[in-house]
C-alpha positions in Angstrom: 141.2 59.5 96.9 142.7 60.8 100.1 140.7 64.0 100.2 137.4 62.6 101.4 139.2 60.4 104.0 141.2 63.4 105.2 138.1 65.5 105.5 136.2 62.9 107.4 139.1 62.1 109.7 139.7 65.7 110.6 136.0 66.6 111.0 133.8 66.7 114.0 130.4 65.2 113.0 127.2 66.7 114.2 125.0 64.8 116.7 122.7 62.1 115.3 120.4 63.3 112.5 117.2 62.6 114.4 116.3 63.9 117.8 113.1 61.9 117.5 111.5 60.0 114.6 110.3 62.4 111.9 107.8 60.0 110.5 106.5 56.5 111.1 109.5 55.1 109.4 113.1 56.1 108.7 114.6 55.4 105.3 117.9 53.7 104.8 121.2 55.5 104.6 120.3 58.2 107.1 117.4 59.7 105.2 114.0 60.5 106.7 111.0 58.9 105.2 108.1 61.3 104.9 104.5 60.5 104.3 103.1 62.0 101.1 102.1 64.7 100.6 104.8 66.5 102.4 106.9 69.7 102.5 110.4 70.4 103.8 112.3 73.7 104.2 115.5 75.1 105.5 115.9 76.5 109.0 113.6 76.7 112.0 111.6 79.6 110.5 110.6 77.0 108.0 108.0 75.6 110.5 105.6 78.5 109.9 106.3 78.4 106.2 105.6 74.7 106.1 102.3 75.1 107.8 101.1 77.6 105.2 102.2 75.2 102.5 100.5 72.3 104.3 97.2 74.1 104.3 97.3 73.7 100.5 98.8 70.2 100.3 96.4 68.7 102.9 93.5 69.7 100.7 94.9 68.1 97.6 96.4 71.3 96.2 99.3 71.6 93.8 102.9 71.6 95.2 103.7 74.8 93.2 100.9 76.7 95.0 102.1 75.3 98.3 105.7 76.4 98.0 104.8 79.8 96.9 102.4 80.3 99.8 104.8 78.8 102.2 107.8 81.0 101.5 105.7 84.1 101.5 105.4 83.7 105.2 109.1 84.5 106.0 109.1 87.1 103.2 106.5 89.0 105.2 108.0 88.4 108.6 109.5 91.6 110.0 111.6 89.6 112.4 113.4 87.9 109.6 116.3 90.0 108.3 117.5 87.4 105.8 114.4 87.1 103.6 111.9 89.5 102.1 110.7 92.9 103.1 112.7 93.2 106.4 115.9 92.0 104.8 119.1 93.9 105.6 120.3 96.2 102.8 123.5 96.3 100.7 126.3 98.6 101.8 124.6 101.5 100.0 121.3 101.1 101.9 119.3 99.3 99.2 117.2 96.3 100.0 117.4 93.9 97.0 115.6 90.6 96.8 116.2 87.4 94.9 113.9 84.4 94.4 113.3 81.4 92.2 110.6 78.8 91.7 110.3 75.5 89.7 107.3 73.3 89.0 106.8 69.6 88.1 107.1 70.3 84.4 110.6 71.7 84.6 109.3 75.3 84.2 111.3 77.9 86.1 111.2 81.6 87.0 113.4 83.9 89.0 114.1 87.5 89.9 117.5 88.9 91.0 118.4 92.2 92.7 114.8 93.4 92.6 113.8 96.4 94.7 110.6 97.7 96.2 108.5 94.5 95.9 107.9 92.6 99.1 107.1 89.2 97.6 109.8 88.2 95.1 108.7 84.6 95.0 105.3 85.6 93.4 107.1 87.8 90.9 109.4 84.8 90.0 106.3 82.7 89.4 104.9 85.5 87.2 108.1 85.5 85.2 107.7 81.7 84.8 104.1 81.8 83.7 103.7 85.1 81.9 107.0 85.6 80.0 109.2 83.5 77.7 112.1 84.1 80.1 113.5 82.4 83.1 115.1 85.4 84.9 114.5 89.1 85.2 116.8 91.4 87.2 117.1 94.8 88.8 115.0 97.6 87.5 113.5 95.4 84.8 112.3 93.0 87.4 110.7 95.8 89.4 109.1 97.3 86.3 107.6 93.9 85.3 106.3 93.4 88.8 104.5 96.7 88.9 103.1 96.0 85.4 101.7 92.8 86.8 99.9 94.6 89.7 102.4 94.1 92.5 102.6 97.0 95.0 105.8 99.2 95.0 106.8 100.0 98.5 109.9 101.0 100.5 111.4 97.9 102.0 114.1 99.4 104.3 112.4 99.1 107.7 113.4 101.4 110.6 115.1 98.4 112.3 117.0 97.4 109.2 118.0 101.0 108.6 119.3 101.4 112.2 121.4 98.2 111.8 122.8 99.4 108.5 123.8 102.8 110.0 125.5 101.0 112.9 127.4 98.8 110.4 128.6 101.9 108.6 130.6 103.0 111.6 133.1 100.2 110.9 132.0 99.0 107.4 133.5 95.7 108.2 132.2 92.9 106.0 132.3 89.4 107.6 129.7 86.8 106.6 128.4 84.9 109.6 127.3 81.3 109.5 124.0 80.0 111.0 122.6 83.4 111.9 119.0 82.1 111.2 119.3 79.9 114.2 120.6 82.7 116.4 118.1 85.3 115.3 115.3 82.9 116.3 116.5 82.2 119.8 118.0 78.8 119.0 121.7 79.7 119.3 124.1 82.4 120.4 122.3 85.7 121.2 122.8 88.7 118.9 122.5 87.0 115.6 120.7 88.2 112.4 123.9 90.1 111.4 124.3 88.8 107.9 122.4 86.6 105.4 120.6 83.6 104.3 117.6 82.1 102.7 114.6 79.8 102.9 114.5 77.0 100.4 111.3 74.8 100.3 110.5 71.5 98.5 107.1 69.9 98.3 105.5 66.8 97.0 101.7 66.9 96.5 99.1 64.2 96.7 99.6 63.4 93.0 103.3 62.8 93.6 104.4 66.0 91.8 107.3 68.1 93.1 107.9 71.9 93.1 110.4 74.1 94.9 110.9 77.7 95.9 113.9 79.7 97.2 113.9 83.3 98.4 116.3 85.7 100.1 117.4 89.2 100.7 121.0 88.1 100.2 124.1 89.0 102.1 123.7 92.0 104.4 126.1 94.9 103.5 126.9 93.2 100.1 128.3 95.1 97.2 125.5 96.7 95.3 124.5 94.4 92.5 125.7 91.3 94.1 123.5 88.3 93.4 123.8 84.9 95.2 122.7 81.4 94.4 119.0 81.7 95.4 117.7 83.0 92.0 120.1 80.8 90.0 118.3 77.7 88.7 120.5 74.7 89.4 122.4 76.5 92.2 120.0 77.6 94.9 117.2 75.4 93.6 116.6 72.5 91.3 113.6 70.2 90.7 113.3 67.2 88.5 109.9 65.5 88.8 111.3 62.1 87.9 114.0 62.2 90.6 113.5 64.8 93.3 114.5 68.3 94.3 117.3 70.1 96.2 117.8 73.6 97.6 120.7 75.3 99.4 121.5 77.7 102.1 124.7 79.6 103.1 127.4 81.4 101.1 125.9 81.5 97.6 129.2 82.0 95.9 130.3 78.5 96.9 127.0 77.0 95.8 127.2 78.7 92.4 130.7 77.5 91.7 129.5 73.9 91.9 125.9 74.4 90.6 125.1 72.7 93.9 121.4 71.9 93.8 121.6 70.5 90.3 124.5 68.4 91.4 122.5 67.0 94.3 119.7 66.0 92.0 122.0 64.4 89.5 123.7 62.4 92.3 120.3 61.1 93.3 119.7 60.2 89.7 122.9 58.1 89.9 121.5 56.2 92.9 122.6 58.2 95.9 120.1 58.7 98.7 119.2 62.4 99.4 121.6 62.5 102.4 124.4 60.9 100.5 123.9 63.3 97.6 123.9 66.3 99.9 127.0 65.1 101.7 128.9 64.5 98.4 128.0 67.9 97.1 129.4 69.5 100.3 132.5 67.4 100.0 133.1 68.7 96.5 133.1 72.3 97.7 135.6 71.4 100.4 137.8 69.4 98.0 138.1 72.3 95.6 138.4 75.0 98.3 139.5 73.7 101.7 139.2 77.1 103.3 135.5 76.9 102.8 135.4 75.0 106.1 135.3 78.5 107.7 132.1 79.2 105.8 128.6 77.6 105.8 126.8 75.8 103.0 124.0 73.4 103.6 122.0 71.3 101.2 118.5 69.9 101.7 117.0 67.3 99.3 114.0 65.1 98.8 113.5 62.3 96.3 110.4 61.1 94.5 109.7 58.6 97.3 109.6 61.3 99.9 113.0 60.4 101.5 114.7 63.5 102.9 118.3 64.2 103.6 120.6 67.1 104.4 124.3 67.9 105.0 126.3 71.1 105.7 129.9 72.3 106.1 129.4 73.4 109.7 127.3 72.2 112.5 124.3 74.4 113.1 122.2 74.0 110.0 118.8 72.6 110.6 115.6 72.0 108.6 111.9 71.8 109.1 109.6 68.9 108.1 105.8 68.7 107.7 103.5 65.8 106.7 100.3 64.3 108.1 102.2 63.0 111.1 103.4 66.5 112.3 103.6 70.0 111.1 106.4 71.4 113.4 109.5 69.2 113.3 112.9 70.7 113.3 115.8 68.4 112.5 119.5 69.1 113.1 121.4 68.5 109.9 124.7 66.6 109.9 127.9 68.4 109.1 131.6 67.9 108.6 132.8 70.5 111.2 131.9 72.0 114.5 130.9 75.6 114.1 133.9 78.0 113.7 134.6 80.4 116.6 132.1 83.2 116.7 129.5 81.4 114.6 
């Protein structure tokens, strides 16, 4: 029983969760009460993604349609080197993309290590709706996408190629936390050197949940590496009776604990979204104390529209959108101050 107390005593907590109210009311236990329908997503670049999702939710549309439309925004954003077509490549110069999606019925689809297709989230949905499978990977995923009418195109942009060629001079691999914040002008300059993802969760006007998660994975990764984002239960999990969760950060740590499924199960046991996210992060730190030098963040929403988040390191933030506002960015709480250089 000492592990949690030791972690909490040694940690430096992030500033208060709310810079300003995120809705008309704030739920108990640190959670944010959203008005339904609503959509939440990881990182500041989630603001633009949320607005695309909100365009569907605000008209009574289905949460599944909303999350797909939402995450397609960062997938297409050439400034974003952690998601989609402008993602940084593996160490051999190949851009490979991962994505997963879940609907209110528990259906799921995903693609892993897919090349040449700019919108992996839409291919993941096609896997869910048009095949008896949950996941397709590599060349098979690309072949399926082309058969479904998706355009094959070169994804290695000139900017990403230049960054990869610069990296090859040293070939030093060092995952960097919170680079989404840096690359969007909200932190230390010179970011966008490594990886991350966008995870999105939505509740529609009928009270149904869906979620989506998409990434280009770790920059300069070993060819064939797949992170948590396309793994159902790791990078994303939705249970329409309880709520949904998604993750960001070092996917290996999330996969080892099946993190998003864990968060939803903790909510099933009565934890609030923030309590569930915090406990899931604690579990990582308990099993691997050195993980405090890495970053993992969880974002969750329950059936009532209460939202919570927690991370290993300070710097993780998330975006909220409902009828009260479409552009809120909330700093997530964390156990530790950011490590030097992050």
